[in-house]
GUKOLVEX-902832 format. One record per atom (N, C-alpha, C): x, y, z; residue in one letter. Coordinates in steps of 0.1 Angstrom, whole numbers, padded with zeros to 4 digits, always signed. Each point is the difference from the previous one (the first is absolute). Example, Ala and Ser with C-alpha at 12.3 -4.5 7.8 and 13.67 -1.06 7.14 Angstrom:
BEGIN
+0132-0057+0078a
-0009+0012+0000a
+0009+0012+0000a
-0004+0011-0007s
+0009+0011+0000s
-0008+0011+0008s
//
This chain:
BEGIN
+0491-0265+0536m
+0011+0008+0002m
+0002+0009-0012m
+0003+0013+0003n
+0000+0010-0010n
+0012+0010+0003n
+0009+0001-0010l
+0012+0009+0002l
-0002+0011-0010l
+0001+0013+0005f
-0001+0011-0009f
+0007+0012+0006f
+0002+0011-0008e
+0007+0012+0003e
-0009+0012-0001e
+0001+0009+0010t
-0008+0012+0000t
+0009+0011+0005t
+0003+0011-0008n
+0007+0011+0004n
+0013-0003+0008n
+0008-0009-0006g
+0013-0004+0006g
-0001-0009+0011g
-0012-0005+0004i
-0001-0009+0011i
-0004-0014-0006i
+0007-0010+0004l
-0002-0014-0004l
-0010-0006+0011l
-0011-0006-0005r
-0010-0005+0008r
-0003-0015-0003r
-0002-0007+0010l
-0004-0014-0002l
-0012-0003+0008l
-0011-0004-0007d
-0012-0004+0007d
-0001-0015+0002d
-0003-0005+0012i
-0001-0014+0002i
-0014-0003+0006i
-0008-0007-0007t
-0014-0002+0004t
-0003-0014+0005t
-0006-0002+0011d
-0004-0013+0004d
-0015-0002+0000d
-0005-0012+0002e
-0014-0003+0000e
-0005-0005+0014e
+0007+0006+0010g
-0003-0004+0014g
-0012+0006+0005g
-0001+0001+0014l
-0012+0005+0007l
+0000+0015+0000l
+0011+0007-0003g
+0000+0014+0000g
+0003+0005+0014g
+0001+0014+0001i
+0005+0006+0013i
-0012+0010+0004i
-0004-0001+0013p
-0010+0009+0004p
+0003+0015-0001p
-0009+0008-0002e
+0003+0015-0003e
+0006+0006+0012e
-0003-0004+0013n
+0005+0006+0011n
+0015-0003+0004n
+0006-0009-0008v
+0014-0004+0003v
+0009+0011-0004v
-0001+0006-0012g
+0009+0011-0004g
+0015-0005-0001g
+0009+0009+0003d
+0014-0003+0000d
+0005-0008+0011d
-0009-0004+0009s
+0004-0009+0011s
+0005-0014-0005s
-0004-0003-0012i
+0004-0013-0006i
+0015+0000-0002i
+0006+0011-0001f
+0015+0000-0002f
+0008+0001+0013f
-0008-0001+0012t
+0007+0000+0013t
+0005-0014+0003t
+0011-0001+0007k
+0006-0013+0003k
-0010-0008+0009k
-0001-0013-0004f
-0009-0009+0008f
-0015+0002-0002f
-0004+0010-0008y
-0014+0002-0002y
-0006-0011-0010y
-0011-0006+0004r
-0007-0009-0009r
-0014+0002+0000r
-0006+0000-0012v
-0014+0003-0002v
-0008-0012+0006v
-0010+0003+0007d
-0009-0010+0007d
-0010-0005-0009d
+0002-0011-0007n
-0010-0006-0009n
-0005-0013+0007n
-0001+0000+0012s
-0003-0012+0008s
-0014-0005-0003s
-0009+0009-0005d
-0013-0005-0004d
+0000-0009-0011d
+0011+0000-0008r
+0000-0008-0013r
+0013-0009+0000r
+0010+0003+0007r
+0012-0009+0001r
+0008+0004+0012r
+0010-0008+0003k
+0008+0003+0011k
+0010+0011-0004k
+0005+0008+0010i
+0010+0010-0003i
+0013-0008-0001i
+0007+0003-0011g
+0013-0007-0003g
+0012+0010-0001g
+0012-0005-0001g
+0011+0008-0002g
+0006+0007+0012g
+0011+0007-0001t
+0006+0007+0011t
-0003+0014+0001t
-0006+0006-0010g
-0003+0014+0000g
+0013+0009-0004g
+0010-0006-0005l
+0012+0007-0003l
+0002+0003-0015l
-0006-0007-0009g
+0002+0001-0014g
-0001+0014-0005g
-0012+0006+0002l
-0003+0013-0006l
+0009+0011+0007l
+0003-0002+0013a
+0009+0009+0007a
+0014+0001-0006a
+0005-0012-0004i
+0013-0001-0006i
-0001+0006-0014i
-0010-0002-0007v
-0002+0006-0014v
+0000+0015+0002v
-0007+0005+0010k
-0001+0015+0002k
+0014+0006+0003k
+0008-0007+0008e
+0013+0004+0004e
+0009+0000-0012e
+0000-0010-0008i
+0008-0001-0012i
-0003+0011-0010i
-0013+0003-0002m
-0004+0010-0010m
+0004+0014+0006m
-0001+0002+0013n
+0004+0013+0005n
+0015+0002-0002n
+0008-0011+0002a
+0014+0001-0002a
+0004+0003-0014a
-0009-0003-0010h
+0003+0003-0014h
-0008+0012-0004h
-0004+0008+0009e
-0007+0013-0002e
-0013-0003-0008e
-0006-0012+0003g
-0012-0004-0007g
-0012-0001+0010g
-0010-0006-0004d
-0012-0001+0008d
-0008-0013-0003d
-0008-0004+0009v
-0010-0011-0003v
-0013+0004+0005v
-0010-0002-0008t
-0014+0004+0003t
-0009-0012-0004t
-0013+0002+0004f
-0009-0011-0004f
-0014+0006-0001f
-0008-0007-0008t
-0014+0002-0001t
-0007-0013+0002t
-0012-0001+0006s
-0006-0012+0003s
-0015+0002+0001s
-0008-0010-0004k
-0014+0000+0003k
-0002-0013+0007k
-0004+0001+0013y
-0001-0011+0009y
-0010-0011-0006y
+0006-0012-0002g
-0008-0011-0006g
+0004-0002-0014g
+0008+0009-0006n
+0003-0001-0015n
+0015+0001-0003n
+0008-0001+0010g
+0014+0000-0003g
+0007+0014+0002g
+0013+0001-0003s
+0008+0012+0002s
+0010+0002-0011s
+0003+0012-0002t
+0011+0003-0009t
+0011+0009+0008t
+0012-0006+0000f
+0011+0008+0006f
+0009+0005-0011f
+0004+0013+0002t
+0008+0007-0010t
+0013+0005+0006t
+0011-0005-0005i
+0013+0005+0004i
+0005+0010-0011i
+0005+0011+0005s
+0005+0010-0010s
+0013+0006+0005s
+0009+0003-0009f
+0012+0006+0003f
+0006+0008-0012f
+0008+0010+0003p
+0005+0008-0012p
+0009-0008-0008p
+0000+0002-0013i
+0009-0007-0009i
+0013+0006+0000i
+0010-0008+0002v
+0014+0005+0000v
+0009-0010-0008v
+0010+0005-0006k
+0009-0008-0008k
+0012-0004+0009k
+0002-0013+0002r
+0011-0004+0008r
+0004-0014-0005r
+0013-0003+0002e
+0005-0014-0003e
-0004-0009+0011e
-0006-0011-0004v
-0004-0010+0009v
+0008-0013-0002v
+0005-0006+0011t
+0006-0013+0000t
-0009-0011+0004t
-0001-0011-0007s
-0009-0011+0003s
+0005-0006+0013s
-0009-0005+0008s
+0003-0006+0013s
+0000-0015-0001s
+0011-0006+0005t
+0001-0015+0001t
+0002-0003+0015t
+0003-0013+0002d
+0000-0004+0014d
+0012+0007+0007d
+0011+0001-0007k
+0012+0007+0006k
+0005+0010-0009k
-0001+0013+0004v
+0005+0011-0009v
+0009+0009+0008v
+0012+0002-0005g
+0009+0009+0007g
+0001+0013-0008g
-0001+0011+0006v
+0002+0013-0006v
+0010+0008+0008v
+0010+0005-0008q
+0011+0007+0007q
-0004+0015+0002q
+0002+0005+0012a
-0003+0014+0003a
+0011+0006+0010a
+0004-0008+0009s
+0011+0005+0010s
+0007-0012+0006s
+0008+0003+0010n
+0007-0011+0006n
-0008-0007+0011n
-0012+0006+0004y
-0009-0007+0009y
-0008-0010-0007y
+0000-0012+0004k
-0007-0011-0006k
-0012-0004+0009k
-0012+0000-0006v
-0012-0003+0007v
-0007-0012-0007v
-0003-0011+0008f
-0008-0011-0006f
-0014+0003+0004f
-0009+0000-0010v
-0015+0002+0002v
-0006-0014-0003v
-0006-0006+0010i
-0006-0013-0001i
-0015+0001+0002i
-0007+0000-0011e
-0015+0003-0001e
-0006-0008-0011e
-0011-0008+0002d
-0005-0007-0011d
-0012+0007-0007d
-0004+0012+0005d
-0009+0008-0007d
+0008+0009-0009d
+0000-0003-0014e
+0009+0007-0009e
-0003+0014-0001e
-0012+0004+0001s
-0004+0015-0001s
+0007+0008+0012s
-0002-0006+0012l
+0006+0007+0012l
+0015-0002-0001l
+0005-0011-0005l
+0015-0002-0001l
+0006+0011-0009l
-0007+0003-0011d
+0005+0011-0009d
-0001+0014+0006d
-0011+0002+0008l
-0002+0013+0006l
+0011+0002+0010l
+0003-0010+0009i
+0011+0001+0010i
+0013+0002-0007i
+0003-0008-0010s
+0013+0001-0007s
+0002+0014-0006s
-0011+0005-0006q
+0002+0013-0007q
+0003+0011+0011q
-0007-0001+0011e
+0003+0010+0011e
+0014-0001+0004e
+0005-0012+0002l
+0015-0001+0004l
+0009+0005-0011l
-0003-0004-0012l
+0008+0005-0011l
+0001+0015-0001l
-0012+0006+0002d
+0000+0015+0000d
+0009+0006+0010d
+0002-0008+0011n
+0009+0005+0011n
+0014-0006-0001n
+0004-0005-0012r
+0013-0004-0003r
+0005-0012+0007r
-0009-0010+0002f
+0004-0013+0005f
+0001-0010-0011f
+0008-0010+0002t
+0000-0011-0010t
-0010-0010+0005t
-0008-0005-0009v
-0012-0009+0004v
+0001-0013-0008v
-0002-0010+0008t
-0001-0014-0006t
-0014-0005+0005t
-0008-0004-0010q
-0014-0004+0003q
-0001-0015+0000q
-0009-0005+0009f
-0003-0014+0001f
-0015-0002+0002f
-0006-0009-0007t
-0014-0004+0003t
-0001-0014+0006t
+0011-0006+0001n
+0000-0014+0004n
+0009-0001+0012n
-0004-0005+0012g
+0007-0001+0012g
+0012-0009-0002g
-0001-0011-0007d
+0011-0009-0002d
+0012+0006-0007d
-0004+0008-0011h
+0010+0007-0007h
+0007+0010+0008h
-0007+0007+0008a
+0006+0010+0009a
+0010-0006+0009a
-0004-0012+0006m
+0009-0007+0009m
+0013-0004-0007m
-0002-0005-0012d
+0012-0004-0008d
+0009+0012-0002d
-0005+0012-0003a
+0008+0011-0003a
+0006+0005+0013a
-0006-0001+0011l
+0006+0004+0013l
+0012-0009+0004l
+0001-0012-0005m
+0011-0009+0002m
+0012+0005-0008m
-0002+0007-0011e
+0011+0004-0009e
+0003+0015+0001e
-0009+0008+0005e
+0002+0014+0000e
-0005+0007+0013e
+0007+0009+0006v
-0005+0007+0012v
-0004+0014-0003v
-0013+0002+0001p
-0006+0013-0003p
+0003+0010+0012p
-0003+0012-0002d
+0000+0010+0011d
-0012+0001+0008d
-0012-0004-0006a
-0013+0000+0007a
-0009-0009-0008a
-0010-0005+0007v
-0010-0009-0006v
-0014+0005+0004v
-0008+0002-0011i
-0014+0003+0002i
-0008-0013-0002i
-0008-0004+0009l
-0005-0014+0000l
-0015-0001+0003l
-0007-0006-0010d
-0014-0004+0002d
+0000-0013+0008d
-0010-0001+0009i
-0001-0012+0008i
-0007-0012-0007i
-0011+0003-0006t
-0008-0010-0007t
+0004-0001-0014t
+0009-0009-0003l
+0005-0002-0014l
-0006-0013-0006l
-0009+0002-0010d
-0007-0011-0006d
+0009-0008-0009d
+0011+0006-0006k
+0008-0007-0009k
+0012-0006+0007k
+0002-0013-0002g
+0011-0007+0007g
-0004-0007+0012g
+0009-0006+0007n
-0003-0009+0012n
+0003+0007+0013n
+0005+0012+0000v
+0004+0007+0012v
-0008+0013+0001v
-0002+0005+0012d
-0007+0013+0002d
+0010+0009+0006d
-0005+0012+0003g
+0008+0011+0006g
+0007-0004+0013g
-0008-0007+0009w
+0006-0004+0013w
+0011-0010-0002w
-0001-0009-0010d
+0011-0009-0003d
+0013+0007-0005d
-0002+0011-0008i
+0011+0008-0005i
+0007+0007+0012i
-0008+0006+0009m
+0005+0007+0011m
+0008-0010+0009m
-0005-0012+0003r
+0007-0009+0008r
+0014-0004-0006r
-0001-0002-0013f
+0012-0004-0008f
+0011+0012+0002f
-0005+0012-0002m
+0010+0011+0001m
+0006+0002+0014m
-0008-0003+0011k
+0005+0002+0013k
+0009-0012+0004k
+0000-0011-0007e
+0008-0011+0003e
+0014+0001-0007e
+0001+0009-0010k
+0013+0001-0007k
+0007+0013+0005k
+0013-0002+0003k
+0008+0010+0006k
+0000+0013-0009k
+0002-0002-0013e
+0002+0011-0009e
-0013+0007-0003e
-0012-0006+0003l
-0012+0006-0003l
-0008+0005+0012l
+0003-0004+0012k
-0009+0003+0011k
+0000+0014+0004k
+0010+0008-0004q
-0001+0015+0003q
-0005+0008-0011q
-0005-0006-0011i
-0006+0007-0011i
-0014+0004+0004i
-0003+0013-0001p
-0014+0005+0004p
-0010-0006-0009p
-0011-0005+0007v
-0012-0005-0008v
-0011+0009+0003v
-0007+0004-0010i
-0012+0008+0001i
-0012-0008-0005i
-0010-0003+0008i
-0011-0008-0004i
-0011+0009-0007i
-0005-0006-0011s
-0011+0007-0007s
-0011-0010-0001s
-0010+0001+0007s
-0010-0011+0001s
-0015+0005+0002s
-0009-0008-0006a
-0014+0003+0002a
-0004-0005+0014a
+0008-0008+0007l
-0004-0006+0013l
+0006+0010+0011l
-0008+0004+0009d
+0004+0009+0011d
+0006-0009+0011d
+0013-0004-0002e
+0007-0008+0010e
+0013+0007+0004e
-0002+0013+0003r
+0012+0008+0003r
+0008-0005+0011r
-0006-0003+0012d
+0007-0005+0011d
+0009-0013-0003d
-0007-0009-0007k
+0008-0012-0004k
+0011+0003-0010k
-0002+0009-0009g
+0010+0004-0009g
+0012+0006+0007g
-0002+0010+0008l
+0011+0006+0007l
+0007-0009+0010l
-0008-0010+0006a
+0006-0009+0009a
+0009-0010-0007a
-0003-0002-0013n
+0008-0009-0008n
+0012+0007-0007n
+0002+0013+0002g
+0012+0006-0005g
-0002+0010-0010g
-0013+0003-0004a
-0002+0011-0010a
+0003+0014+0006a
+0005+0008-0008e
+0002+0014+0005e
-0012+0009-0001e
-0009-0003-0009e
-0012+0008-0002e
-0011-0009-0006e
-0013+0003+0003y
-0011-0008-0005y
-0010+0009-0007y
-0002-0002-0012f
-0011+0009-0007f
-0012-0010-0004f
-0011+0005+0004v
-0013-0007-0003v
-0006+0006-0013v
-0002-0008-0010k
-0006+0005-0013k
-0014+0004+0002k
-0004+0011-0007p
+0007+0008-0009p
+0007+0011+0008p
+0011+0006-0005y
+0008+0010+0006y
+0007+0008-0011y
+0005+0012+0004k
+0007+0008-0010k
+0014-0005-0002k
+0003-0003-0012t
+0014-0006-0003t
+0011+0010+0004t
-0003+0013+0000s
+0010+0010+0003s
+0004-0002+0015s
-0009-0005+0008q
+0004-0003+0014q
+0010-0011+0001q
-0002-0010-0009l
+0009-0011-0001l
+0014+0004-0004l
+0002+0008-0010s
+0013+0003-0005s
+0008+0009+0011s
-0008+0008+0007k
+0006+0008+0011k
+0006-0009+0011k
-0008-0010+0004i
+0005-0009+0011i
+0012-0007-0005i
+0000-0005-0013v
+0012-0008-0005v
+0012+0009+0000v
-0001+0013-0004m
+0011+0009+0000m
+0005+0003+0014m
-0009+0002+0010q
+0004+0002+0014q
+0008-0012+0005q
-0005-0012-0002l
+0007-0012+0005l
+0014-0001-0007l
+0001+0003-0013l
+0013-0002-0006l
+0010+0011+0004l
-0005+0012+0003l
+0008+0010+0005l
+0005-0003+0014l
-0009-0006+0008k
+0004-0005+0013k
+0011-0010-0001k
-0001-0010-0009i
+0010-0010-0002i
+0013+0007-0004i
+0000+0009-0009g
+0012+0007-0004g
+0007+0007+0011g
-0008+0006+0010k
+0005+0008+0010k
+0006-0009+0012k
-0008-0010+0003e
+0003-0009+0012e
+0006-0013-0004e
-0001-0004-0012g
+0006-0013-0004g
-0009-0012+0001g
-0011+0002+0008q
-0009-0012+0001q
-0013+0005+0006q
-0011-0008-0001v
-0012+0003+0006v
-0004-0012+0009v
-0002+0003+0013i
-0003-0010+0009i
-0015-0004-0002i
-0003-0014-0001v
-0013-0004-0002v
-0003-0011+0010v
-0012-0003+0004p
-0003-0010+0009p
+0003-0014-0006p
+0004-0009+0009l
+0003-0014-0005l
-0012-0009+0006l
-0004-0009-0008v
-0011-0008+0004v
+0006-0014+0005v
-0003-0003+0012e
+0005-0012+0006e
-0012-0010+0000e
+0003-0013+0002e
-0010-0010-0001e
-0011+0002+0011e
+0004+0004+0012q
-0009+0001+0011q
-0004+0015+0003q
+0004+0009-0008g
-0003+0014+0003g
+0008+0009-0009g
-0001+0013+0003i
+0007+0010-0007i
+0011+0007+0009i
+0011-0001-0005e
+0012+0006+0008e
+0005+0012-0008e
+0001+0012+0006k
+0004+0012-0006k
+0015+0002+0004k
+0009+0000-0010p
+0014+0002+0003p
+0003+0013+0005p
+0010+0001+0010s
+0003+0013+0006s
+0008+0008-0011s
-0002+0013+0001e
+0008+0009-0009e
+0014+0003+0005e
//
């Protein structure tokens, strides 16, 4: 690993000693679900999302990620972004930042993505509370009613996942009308909407789209007083009449 600066650009080189990347792959390696076929030497592993998410994060910060590789001799990935001076607040499991009267809970165990989503919302004048642990998020929901929830489904920290949190919210009178926006690497959009989510984003995505959806939903709440969402029944899904 090598960190250095050139012409106002901060660069970080990360080198591995793996099998390398074939020359014909090019930038396809940053495409969602793309995986290099090294089946002649090992099984293909992973989801093919890691580098796509890195690329999206770097683009959001006006940076870039590139790589050099010699097949059979490992690869070097370089992330680069312009150096800017800004005040950074350290991230803990639960962090509240005051920006407006709209309160948004962001429940995400990937801290890099958590900070990226939170910064986008803060830039648009939302109040953000961060959670990396599903149990802690559930406890907070018992004490405080947010205006919206952005929810990852696969939460590795804690004993509950995103589906547990959604079921909990739909069972509580004061929470069941709160709009939930799912942010997940799993493409289970139909299941998410059927369980009461207002919108479903599959990672990676532009966080600017997320903040626009949150604002639209909150403006709708302010205008109409409520948002009608599907209710999940034990034997099926029943949609309440408007």
